[in-house]
C-alpha positions as CSV (number, residue, x, y, z in Angstrom):
1,M,-17.3,-17.2,-4.6
2,T,-13.8,-18.3,-3.6
3,Q,-13.3,-19.4,-7.1
4,F,-14.7,-16.1,-8.5
5,V,-12.4,-14.0,-6.2
6,A,-9.5,-16.2,-7.2
7,T,-10.0,-15.5,-11.0
8,L,-11.1,-11.7,-10.5
9,P,-8.3,-9.4,-12.1
10,K,-7.3,-6.9,-9.7
11,V,-4.8,-4.0,-8.8
12,E,-3.1,-3.4,-5.4
13,L,-2.7,0.1,-4.8
14,H,-1.6,0.1,-1.1
15,L,1.2,-2.1,-0.7
16,H,4.7,-1.3,1.3
17,L,7.7,-3.1,-0.3
18,V,9.2,-4.3,3.1
19,G,5.8,-5.4,4.7
20,S,4.8,-7.2,1.5
21,A,7.6,-9.7,2.3
22,G,6.2,-13.2,3.3
23,P,7.6,-15.2,6.1
24,E,10.1,-17.1,3.8
25,T,11.4,-14.0,2.4
26,V,11.8,-12.3,5.6
27,L,13.6,-15.6,6.9
28,T,15.8,-15.6,4.0
29,L,17.1,-12.0,4.9
30,A,17.2,-12.7,8.6
31,R,19.5,-15.4,8.2
32,R,21.3,-13.3,5.4
33,H,21.8,-10.6,7.9
34,P,21.8,-12.4,11.3
35,D,22.8,-9.3,13.2
36,G,19.7,-7.7,12.6
37,G,17.8,-9.2,15.5
38,V,14.9,-10.4,13.5
39,P,14.0,-14.1,14.2
40,T,15.4,-16.7,12.0
41,E,12.9,-19.5,12.7
42,P,9.5,-19.8,11.7
43,A,7.6,-19.8,14.9
44,A,9.6,-17.1,16.3
45,L,8.8,-15.0,13.5
46,R,5.3,-15.4,14.1
47,Q,5.5,-14.6,17.4
48,F,7.6,-11.3,16.4
49,Y,4.4,-10.3,14.1
50,A,2.1,-10.4,17.0
51,F,1.4,-6.8,17.2
52,T,0.2,-5.1,20.3
53,S,-0.5,-1.6,19.1
54,F,0.2,0.6,16.0
55,P,3.4,2.1,17.5
56,H,4.6,-1.6,18.1
57,F,3.7,-2.5,14.6
58,L,5.8,0.7,13.4
59,D,8.8,-0.6,15.6
60,V,8.9,-4.2,14.1
61,Y,8.4,-2.9,10.8
62,A,11.4,-0.5,11.2
63,Q,13.6,-3.5,12.3
64,V,12.7,-5.7,9.5
65,N,13.3,-2.8,7.1
66,L,17.0,-2.7,8.5
67,L,17.5,-6.3,7.1
68,V,17.1,-4.6,3.5
69,R,20.9,-3.7,2.9
70,T,21.7,-4.2,-0.6
71,G,20.4,-3.8,-4.3
72,A,20.3,-7.9,-3.7
73,D,18.1,-7.8,-1.0
74,V,15.6,-5.5,-2.9
75,L,15.5,-8.0,-5.7
76,T,14.7,-10.8,-3.3
77,L,11.8,-8.7,-1.9
78,L,10.5,-7.7,-5.2
79,D,10.9,-11.6,-6.7
80,G,8.7,-12.8,-3.8
81,L,6.4,-9.9,-3.9
82,A,5.5,-10.4,-7.7
83,A,5.2,-14.1,-7.2
84,Q,2.3,-13.3,-4.4
85,L,0.5,-10.6,-6.7
86,A,0.3,-13.1,-9.7
87,A,-1.1,-15.7,-7.4
88,N,-3.8,-13.4,-6.6
89,Q,-4.5,-12.5,-10.1
90,V,-3.0,-9.1,-9.7
91,R,-2.3,-7.4,-13.0
92,Y,-0.9,-4.0,-11.8
93,A,0.3,-2.9,-8.2
94,E,1.9,0.3,-6.9
95,V,4.6,-0.4,-4.4
96,Q,5.3,2.2,-1.6
97,V,9.1,2.3,-1.1
98,T,10.5,4.2,1.6
99,A,13.9,5.4,0.1
100,V,15.3,7.5,2.9
101,R,14.9,4.4,5.3
102,N,16.5,2.3,2.5
103,R,19.5,4.8,2.3
104,M,19.8,4.6,6.1
105,A,19.9,0.9,6.2
106,G,23.0,1.2,3.8
107,I,21.7,1.2,0.2
108,G,22.9,4.3,-1.8
109,F,20.4,5.9,-3.8
110,D,22.0,4.8,-7.1
111,E,22.1,1.1,-6.2
112,L,18.5,1.4,-4.9
113,A,17.2,2.9,-8.1
114,Q,19.0,0.4,-10.3
115,A,17.5,-2.6,-8.1
116,L,14.0,-1.4,-8.7
117,T,14.6,-1.0,-12.5
118,D,15.8,-4.6,-12.4
119,G,12.9,-5.8,-10.0
120,R,10.3,-4.3,-12.1
121,R,11.7,-5.9,-15.3
122,L,11.9,-9.1,-13.3
123,A,8.1,-8.9,-12.2
124,R,6.9,-8.4,-15.8
125,D,8.9,-11.0,-17.4
126,R,8.9,-13.6,-14.7
127,H,5.7,-13.0,-13.1
128,Q,3.6,-10.9,-15.8
129,V,2.8,-8.3,-13.2
130,E,3.3,-4.6,-13.9
131,L,4.9,-2.4,-10.9
132,G,4.7,1.1,-10.3
133,W,6.6,2.9,-7.6
134,I,5.1,5.4,-5.0
135,F,8.0,6.7,-2.7
136,D,6.7,7.6,0.6
137,A,8.2,9.6,3.3
138,D,8.3,8.4,6.8
139,A,6.4,11.1,9.0
140,A,8.8,10.3,12.0
141,L,11.7,11.7,9.8
142,G,9.6,14.9,9.7
143,P,10.1,17.3,6.8
144,P,13.5,17.1,6.1
145,G,13.0,13.3,5.3
146,A,10.0,14.2,3.3
147,A,12.4,16.8,1.2
148,E,14.9,14.0,0.7
149,T,12.2,11.7,-0.4
150,A,10.6,14.3,-3.2
151,D,14.3,14.7,-4.2
152,F,15.2,11.2,-4.9
153,A,11.8,10.6,-6.5
154,V,12.1,13.5,-9.0
155,R,15.9,13.1,-9.5
156,Y,16.6,9.6,-10.1
157,R,13.0,8.4,-11.0
158,P,13.3,4.8,-11.7
159,E,11.2,3.5,-14.2
160,G,7.6,3.1,-13.0
161,T,7.7,6.0,-10.7
162,V,4.2,7.4,-10.5
163,G,3.8,9.3,-7.1
164,I,4.9,10.4,-3.8
165,G,3.4,9.3,-0.5
166,L,3.5,9.8,3.3
167,A,3.3,7.0,6.0
168,G,4.3,6.1,9.6
169,P,3.0,7.7,12.8
170,E,0.0,10.1,12.6
171,A,-0.6,11.1,16.3
172,G,0.7,14.4,16.9
173,V,2.0,14.6,13.2
174,H,0.3,17.3,11.0
175,R,0.0,16.4,7.1
176,A,0.3,20.2,6.5
177,D,3.9,20.2,7.5
178,F,4.8,18.1,4.6
179,A,3.4,20.5,2.0
180,Q,6.5,21.7,0.6
181,A,7.8,18.4,-0.3
182,F,4.6,17.5,-1.6
183,R,4.7,20.5,-4.0
184,V,8.1,19.6,-5.2
185,A,6.9,16.2,-6.3
186,R,3.6,17.3,-7.7
187,D,5.2,20.1,-9.8
188,A,7.5,17.4,-11.2
189,G,4.6,15.5,-12.5
190,L,4.2,12.8,-9.7
191,H,0.8,12.0,-8.0
192,S,-0.1,12.6,-4.5
193,D,-0.9,9.4,-2.4
194,P,-0.4,10.3,1.2
195,H,-1.7,8.0,4.1
196,A,-4.2,10.1,6.3
197,G,-6.8,9.0,8.7
198,E,-5.5,5.6,9.4
199,T,-5.5,5.9,13.4
200,V,-6.6,9.5,13.7
201,G,-10.0,11.5,12.8
202,P,-11.1,13.4,9.7
203,A,-9.2,16.5,10.1
204,E,-5.7,15.0,9.0
205,V,-7.8,13.5,5.8
206,W,-9.0,17.0,5.2
207,A,-5.6,18.2,5.5
208,A,-4.3,15.5,3.3
209,V,-6.8,16.6,0.5
210,R,-6.2,20.5,0.9
211,E,-2.7,20.8,1.9
212,L,-1.1,17.9,0.2
213,G,-3.3,17.8,-3.0
214,A,-4.2,14.3,-2.3
215,E,-5.6,12.2,-5.3
216,R,-6.1,8.9,-3.3
217,I,-5.7,8.5,0.2
218,G,-4.0,5.5,2.2
219,H,-6.6,4.3,4.5
220,G,-8.5,7.2,5.1
221,I,-11.0,5.3,7.4
222,G,-11.3,8.2,9.8
223,A,-13.2,10.2,7.2
224,A,-16.2,8.0,8.2
225,A,-16.9,10.4,11.3
226,D,-17.6,13.4,8.9
227,P,-20.4,13.3,6.4
228,A,-19.1,16.5,4.9
229,L,-15.7,14.8,4.2
230,L,-17.3,11.7,2.8
231,A,-19.5,14.0,0.5
232,H,-16.3,15.9,-0.5
233,L,-14.5,12.5,-1.3
234,A,-17.4,11.0,-3.3
235,G,-17.9,14.3,-5.2
236,H,-14.3,14.6,-6.3
237,G,-13.6,11.1,-6.9
238,I,-10.7,10.6,-4.3
239,T,-10.3,7.0,-3.6
240,L,-9.5,5.5,-0.4
241,E,-7.0,2.5,-0.3
242,V,-8.8,0.4,2.6
243,C,-6.8,-2.2,4.3
244,P,-9.0,-4.1,6.7
245,T,-7.0,-6.8,8.1
246,S,-4.4,-4.5,8.6
247,N,-6.6,-2.0,10.4
248,V,-7.5,-4.8,12.7
249,R,-4.2,-6.4,13.3
250,T,-2.9,-2.8,14.3
251,G,-5.7,-1.8,16.4
252,A,-6.7,0.9,14.2
253,V,-10.1,-0.7,14.5
254,P,-11.4,-2.9,17.2
255,S,-12.6,-5.8,15.0
256,L,-13.4,-6.4,11.2
257,A,-17.3,-6.3,12.1
258,E,-16.7,-2.4,13.5
259,H,-14.9,-1.4,10.3
260,P,-16.1,1.7,8.7
261,L,-16.2,0.3,5.4
262,P,-19.9,-0.2,4.8
263,T,-20.1,3.5,6.0
264,L,-17.5,4.6,3.1
265,L,-19.5,2.6,0.4
266,A,-22.9,3.9,1.4
267,A,-21.6,7.4,1.2
268,G,-20.5,6.8,-2.4
269,V,-16.6,6.9,-1.6
270,P,-14.3,5.4,-4.2
271,V,-12.7,2.3,-2.4
272,T,-10.3,0.0,-3.4
273,L,-9.3,-3.2,-1.3
274,A,-5.7,-3.4,-0.5
275,T,-3.3,-5.5,1.8
276,D,-0.8,-2.8,3.2
277,D,1.6,-5.4,4.8
278,P,0.3,-8.9,3.7
279,G,3.6,-10.5,4.8
280,M,3.3,-8.9,8.4
281,F,-0.5,-9.6,8.5
282,H,-0.8,-13.0,7.2
283,T,-3.0,-11.9,4.6
284,S,-3.6,-11.8,0.7
285,L,-5.4,-9.6,-1.7
286,N,-8.0,-12.6,-2.3
287,N,-8.4,-13.0,1.7
288,E,-9.4,-9.1,1.7
289,Y,-12.2,-9.5,-0.8
290,L,-13.4,-12.7,0.7
291,R,-13.4,-11.6,4.5
292,C,-15.2,-8.2,3.3
293,R,-17.9,-10.4,1.4
294,Q,-18.6,-12.3,4.7
295,A,-18.3,-9.4,7.1
296,F,-20.4,-7.0,5.3
297,G,-22.5,-9.5,2.8
298,L,-20.9,-7.8,-0.4
299,T,-22.2,-9.6,-3.6
300,A,-20.0,-10.6,-6.4
301,A,-21.0,-7.8,-8.3
302,D,-19.8,-5.5,-5.4
303,L,-16.6,-7.1,-5.2
304,A,-16.1,-6.8,-9.2
305,E,-17.1,-3.0,-8.6
306,L,-14.1,-2.8,-6.1
307,A,-11.7,-4.3,-8.3
308,R,-13.1,-1.6,-11.1
309,T,-12.4,1.2,-8.8
310,G,-8.9,0.2,-8.2
311,A,-8.3,0.2,-12.0
312,R,-9.8,3.4,-12.3
313,A,-7.8,5.1,-9.5
314,A,-4.5,3.5,-10.4
315,F,-1.9,5.9,-11.7
316,C,-0.9,3.4,-14.6
317,P,-0.8,3.7,-18.4
318,E,-4.1,4.2,-19.9
319,A,-3.8,0.9,-22.0
320,T,-3.2,-1.2,-18.9
321,R,-6.2,0.3,-17.2
322,R,-8.4,-0.4,-20.4
323,A,-7.1,-3.9,-20.6
324,I,-7.7,-4.6,-16.6
325,L,-11.1,-3.0,-17.0
326,A,-11.9,-5.3,-20.0
327,E,-10.8,-8.7,-18.4
328,I,-13.1,-7.6,-15.3
329,D,-16.1,-7.0,-17.5
330,Q,-15.4,-10.2,-19.5
331,L,-15.6,-12.5,-16.1
332,P,-18.9,-14.1,-15.5
333,I,-20.6,-12.8,-12.3
334,P,-22.1,-15.6,-10.2
335,A,-25.5,-15.0,-8.6
336,D,-25.3,-14.9,-4.9
């Protein structure tokens, strides 16, 4: 089964640029910018990534984000990211970029757009991985930050731009407050892919669907508590980007055994597995597939279907989708 997962062609649809950075990449950036306060030695960095809660994770993420100050830093991230994706047989990935936070760290929007364009080309030429961009607003910056995010995505629109997202804190934050920014982006032809229901219940997942026009939802595990919502997601083909290790590491769920993934699958909700912030959570996409097999008894055919669901839900060119699906279908499915 390990060999099957290692060769299974995949897509990765929930992946944050800064959080994707492996330890060596973060150490490189920390040593490049030693005033950032991020540990520069491996053991200290491991301890730095020992999250005690979801708010603590957000604080650490913000501190690492401040290390990304130049276009060269963005390229360092993307080179490492694409190498990791290729090692996990990922053919296509949509990377969530928090452009306003990058601007606040010192990267001008012109420089950021150029770095993403160059990085996308590097990923394709050096690692044979195709990248798309989802520009996610940080909910902590409120509707003004979301408006700036939408403006960047629409005006600069680096090659590969496919959508707009919404990440960051959920408690006390309402998806509906961000409707105007999502309307601007959607009117410009971008897809809607907000986080919702990561650490809160089904009400905000409903809001993401109704107020933000969500076509996919980041996490969405809070939907498991509402059978009507599960039926709506299944009936309308709204895919959830489920990140099991992330949910455990941030305390969104108490343990993998208590993760609602089986409930989502049993309800017919489209699900794709993802890593969220693999560098921070010490995971990989192959690991997510294997952990879910072990925890929930998924068969090889089940894992192949999760990979197909990801390809179907991707905001990629149709030719890319067809090629990935054909690759999956050609792979022999081992008996369990």
